VEXDO-664959 format. One record per residue (C-alpha): residue in three letters; x, y, z. Coordinates in nm, 4 decimals. Each point is the difference from the previous one (the first is absolute). Last residue first. Example, Ala and Ser with C-alpha at 12.3 -4.5 7.8 and 13.67 -1.06 7.14 Angstrom:
BEGIN
- ser, 1.3670, -0.1060, 0.7140
- ala, -0.1370, -0.3440, 0.0660
***
This chain:
BEGIN
- unk, 3.5483, 6.7765, -6.7144
- unk, -0.2756, 0.2074, 0.1416
- unk, 0.0432, 0.1189, 0.3803
- unk, -0.1085, -0.1663, 0.2552
- unk, 0.3181, -0.0360, 0.2141
- unk, 0.0635, -0.3923, -0.0445
- unk, 0.1533, 0.0169, -0.3226
- unk, -0.1808, -0.2531, -0.2996
- unk, 0.1749, -0.3139, -0.0561
- unk, -0.2601, -0.2119, 0.2869
- unk, -0.3015, 0.1883, -0.1838
- unk, 0.0943, -0.1364, -0.3456
- unk, 0.0967, 0.2801, -0.2213
- unk, -0.2199, 0.2222, -0.1948
- unk, -0.2401, -0.0614, -0.2855
- unk, -0.2836, -0.1935, 0.2064
- unk, 0.0567, 0.2409, 0.3167
- unk, -0.3263, -0.0576, 0.1042
- unk, -0.0123, 0.1051, 0.3634
- unk, 0.0447, 0.3675, -0.1005
- unk, -0.3428, -0.0556, -0.2230
- unk, -0.1882, -0.0491, 0.3489
- unk, -0.1185, -0.3461, -0.0266
- unk, -0.3925, -0.0162, 0.1458
- unk, -0.0793, -0.1866, -0.3531
- unk, 0.2104, -0.2906, 0.0950
- unk, -0.1046, -0.0196, 0.3666
- unk, -0.3857, -0.0046, -0.0646
- unk, 0.0794, -0.2379, -0.2814
- unk, 0.1527, -0.2664, 0.2368
- unk, 0.3925, -0.0650, 0.0121
- unk, 0.0940, -0.3266, -0.0235
- unk, 0.3682, 0.1284, -0.1212
- unk, 0.0816, -0.1941, -0.3440
- unk, -0.3867, -0.0411, -0.0976
- unk, -0.1018, 0.3337, 0.1253
- unk, 0.2900, 0.1729, -0.1847
- unk, -0.0766, -0.1897, -0.3158
- unk, -0.3919, 0.1092, -0.0018
- unk, 0.1090, 0.3675, 0.0677
- unk, 0.2948, 0.0100, -0.2679
- unk, -0.2900, -0.1777, -0.2482
- unk, -0.2317, 0.3401, 0.0654
- unk, 0.2205, 0.2539, -0.1172
- unk, 0.0057, -0.0897, -0.3505
- unk, -0.3975, -0.0231, -0.0580
- unk, -0.1199, -0.2765, -0.1637
- unk, 0.0570, -0.3368, 0.2187
- unk, 0.0868, -0.3006, -0.1751
- unk, 0.3337, 0.0160, 0.0812
- unk, -0.0257, 0.0490, 0.3785
- unk, -0.2105, -0.3507, -0.0182
- unk, 0.2300, -0.1981, -0.2027
- unk, 0.2905, 0.1177, 0.1983
- unk, -0.1542, -0.1133, 0.3480
- unk, -0.0803, -0.3628, -0.1756
- unk, 0.3560, 0.0003, -0.1067
- unk, 0.1161, 0.0829, 0.4058
- unk, -0.2379, -0.3004, 0.0989
- unk, -0.3381, 0.1138, 0.1438
- unk, -0.1035, -0.1938, 0.2955
- unk, -0.2977, -0.2060, 0.0985
- unk, -0.2272, 0.0057, 0.2930
- unk, 0.0348, -0.3163, 0.1952
- unk, -0.3046, -0.1849, 0.0135
- unk, -0.2146, 0.0390, 0.3276
- unk, 0.0238, -0.2896, 0.2359
- unk, -0.2984, -0.2650, 0.0432
- unk, -0.2230, -0.0602, 0.2896
- unk, -0.1258, 0.3546, 0.0723
- unk, -0.2814, -0.0233, 0.2144
- unk, 0.0717, -0.2103, 0.3095
- unk, -0.1723, -0.0656, 0.2903
- unk, 0.2349, 0.0372, 0.3273
- unk, -0.2707, 0.1917, 0.1967
- unk, -0.3242, 0.0220, -0.1837
- unk, -0.1850, -0.2366, 0.2805
- unk, 0.0810, 0.2674, 0.2628
- unk, -0.0182, -0.2054, 0.3419
- unk, -0.2392, 0.0429, 0.2906
- unk, -0.3334, 0.2067, -0.1236
- unk, -0.1356, 0.2646, 0.1982
- unk, 0.2552, 0.1086, 0.2049
- unk, 0.0015, 0.3809, -0.1573
- unk, 0.4057, -0.1288, -0.0642
- unk, -0.1509, -0.2681, -0.1867
- unk, -0.2351, 0.1724, -0.2036
- unk, 0.2633, 0.2679, -0.0857
- unk, 0.1760, -0.2910, -0.1494
- unk, -0.2891, -0.1156, -0.1865
- unk, -0.0672, 0.3360, -0.1538
- unk, 0.3880, 0.0206, -0.0639
- unk, -0.0212, -0.3039, -0.1684
- unk, -0.2397, 0.1105, -0.2420
- unk, 0.1563, 0.3327, -0.0722
- unk, 0.3141, -0.2076, -0.0929
- unk, -0.1594, -0.2150, -0.2285
- unk, -0.1131, 0.2349, -0.2265
- unk, 0.3079, 0.1287, -0.1394
- unk, 0.1646, -0.3197, -0.0293
- unk, -0.3013, -0.1352, -0.1935
- unk, 0.0534, 0.3289, -0.2363
- unk, 0.3780, -0.0539, -0.0213
- unk, -0.0451, -0.3481, -0.0833
- unk, -0.2230, 0.0817, -0.3001
- unk, -0.3552, -0.0339, 0.0386
- unk, -0.3289, -0.2238, -0.0378
- unk, 0.1802, -0.3229, 0.0232
- unk, 0.2177, 0.1082, 0.2654
- unk, -0.2923, 0.1148, 0.2246
- unk, -0.1839, -0.3699, -0.0035
- unk, 0.3609, -0.1371, 0.0957
- unk, 0.0253, 0.2899, 0.2697
- unk, -0.3731, -0.0937, 0.1167
- unk, 0.0683, -0.3615, 0.0032
- unk, 0.3148, 0.0355, 0.2420
- unk, -0.2077, 0.2088, 0.2402
- unk, -0.2745, -0.2744, -0.0081
- unk, 0.2624, -0.2223, 0.1147
- unk, 0.1548, 0.2058, 0.2473
- unk, -0.3353, 0.0360, 0.2189
- unk, -0.2854, 0.2698, 0.0460
- unk, -0.3095, -0.1488, 0.1672
- unk, 0.0646, 0.2565, 0.3454
- unk, 0.0077, 0.2830, -0.2213
- unk, -0.3555, -0.0347, -0.1019
- unk, -0.0702, -0.0250, -0.3991
- unk, -0.2509, 0.2098, -0.1510
- unk, 0.3006, 0.2256, -0.1394
- unk, 0.2253, -0.2638, -0.1132
- unk, -0.0067, -0.0466, -0.3601
- unk, -0.2048, 0.2800, -0.0928
- unk, 0.2148, 0.1692, 0.2747
- unk, 0.3140, -0.0107, -0.1425
- unk, 0.0205, 0.0032, -0.3361
- unk, -0.1708, 0.3078, -0.1877
- unk, -0.1338, 0.2248, 0.2929
- unk, 0.2470, -0.0963, 0.2576
- unk, 0.2905, 0.0483, -0.2800
- unk, -0.1508, 0.3516, -0.1316
- unk, -0.0319, 0.1123, 0.3612
- unk, 0.3467, -0.0844, 0.0858
- unk, 0.1526, 0.1744, -0.3133
- unk, -0.2017, 0.3371, 0.1055
- unk, 0.0873, -0.0029, 0.2941
- unk, 0.3939, -0.0192, -0.0595
- unk, -0.0679, 0.2590, -0.2605
- unk, -0.1604, 0.2414, 0.2571
- unk, 0.2300, -0.0756, 0.2533
- unk, 0.0012, -0.2525, 0.2877
- unk, -0.1153, 0.0043, 0.3734
- unk, -0.2145, -0.2964, 0.1432
- unk, -0.2202, 0.0783, 0.2623
- unk, -0.3580, 0.0826, -0.1826
- unk, 0.0873, -0.3176, -0.2474
- unk, 0.0257, -0.2574, 0.2706
- unk, -0.3642, -0.0228, 0.1263
- unk, -0.1489, 0.0098, -0.3766
- unk, 0.2435, -0.2405, -0.1135
- unk, -0.0832, -0.2377, 0.2940
- unk, -0.3568, -0.0243, -0.0946
- unk, 0.1252, -0.0682, -0.3696
- unk, 0.1676, -0.2997, 0.1416
- unk, -0.2925, -0.1232, 0.1629
- unk, -0.0184, 0.0132, 0.4052
- unk, 0.0263, -0.3597, 0.1714
- unk, 0.3608, 0.0636, 0.1365
- unk, -0.1089, 0.2513, 0.3023
- unk, -0.2522, -0.2675, 0.1125
- unk, 0.2276, -0.2534, 0.0360
- unk, 0.1764, 0.1930, 0.2970
- unk, 0.4128, -0.0760, -0.0378
- unk, 0.1672, -0.1215, 0.3237
- unk, 0.3751, 0.0645, 0.0342
- unk, 0.0441, 0.2053, 0.2740
- unk, 0.2861, -0.2022, 0.1108
- unk, 0.2918, -0.1911, -0.2093
- unk, 0.0697, -0.3343, 0.1437
- unk, 0.3961, 0.0492, 0.0789
- unk, -0.0068, -0.2004, 0.3468
- unk, -0.2065, -0.2867, -0.1341
- unk, 0.1688, -0.0230, -0.3015
- unk, 0.3281, -0.0204, 0.1910
- unk, -0.1588, -0.2720, 0.2374
- unk, -0.0911, -0.2300, -0.3199
- unk, 0.3225, 0.0707, -0.1406
- unk, 0.1877, -0.1451, 0.3149
- unk, -0.2178, -0.2921, -0.0530
- unk, -0.3108, -0.0401, 0.2386
- unk, -0.0302, -0.2702, 0.3054
- unk, -0.2560, -0.2389, -0.0224
- unk, 0.2089, -0.3294, -0.0406
- unk, 0.1566, 0.1347, 0.3646
- unk, -0.3368, -0.0221, 0.1899
- unk, -0.1162, 0.3215, 0.1373
- unk, 0.0092, 0.1041, 0.3616
- unk, -0.2196, 0.2614, 0.1911
- unk, 0.1704, 0.1448, 0.2677
- unk, -0.0705, -0.1348, 0.3464
- unk, -0.3053, 0.0392, 0.2154
- unk, -0.2285, 0.3602, 0.0583
- unk, -0.0258, 0.2050, -0.3105
- unk, 0.0029, 0.3737, -0.0422
- unk, 0.3856, 0.0631, -0.0075
- unk, 0.0284, -0.3373, -0.2079
- unk, -0.1756, 0.1898, -0.2925
- unk, -0.3023, -0.2203, -0.0570
- unk, 0.0064, -0.3204, -0.2931
- unk, -0.1980, -0.0978, -0.2820
- unk, 0.2761, -0.0363, -0.2946
- unk, -0.0479, 0.2018, -0.2905
- unk, 0.3788, 0.0742, -0.0398
- unk, -0.0750, 0.3586, 0.1669
- unk, -0.1104, -0.1851, 0.3190
- unk, 0.2852, -0.2451, -0.0426
- unk, 0.2917, 0.2930, -0.0161
- unk, -0.1801, 0.1652, 0.3422
- unk, 0.0062, -0.3322, 0.1827
- unk, 0.3585, -0.0542, -0.0438
- unk, 0.1017, -0.3416, -0.1327
- unk, 0.1404, -0.2851, 0.2192
- unk, 0.0916, -0.2890, -0.1892
- unk, -0.1150, -0.3665, 0.0969
***
């Protein structure tokens, strides 16, 4: 027989009372019923205040959107995108379903349905809003987990953008009518400068007919 404190036995489901309040010897538990070290650790680290009222998760997604919307901060453009996603995709599919009835498999089927109608970029813009709604419902203690967590939307890598070869750049430049424009094309291809940077160059920064910058004096005067 192994002597086990009565307080641990009570927390583990054994019927006993605190030794300070009982008369007689401390309750004894057979050695075969001794909990493992992992079980003892799980008892001591058991989360507190984890009860969720089932009634709070019985509201539909459409009702939750009406509760969530007044407290969410976003710009006009973001709200326009949110309302479009809700109206066209999310609410037609899940609007009348209770929050507590949504599961991961239903979300995966929804993503598959989205990818049949939209490009990957379109589906990837809808799902963050859906996940945000579910995440806010978790924080509001209406559902225990977010069913959208970990669901992949984009499953293929985007194709690498092609890069023009020097011969292709020269062909592009020779087809331009104005004499000044090929210089801009060649400069952009060789330096990586953008259009705004090219047209913003001052004449003194374009020494096309002078010596290279490394050979010019550093005093600022013309060579």
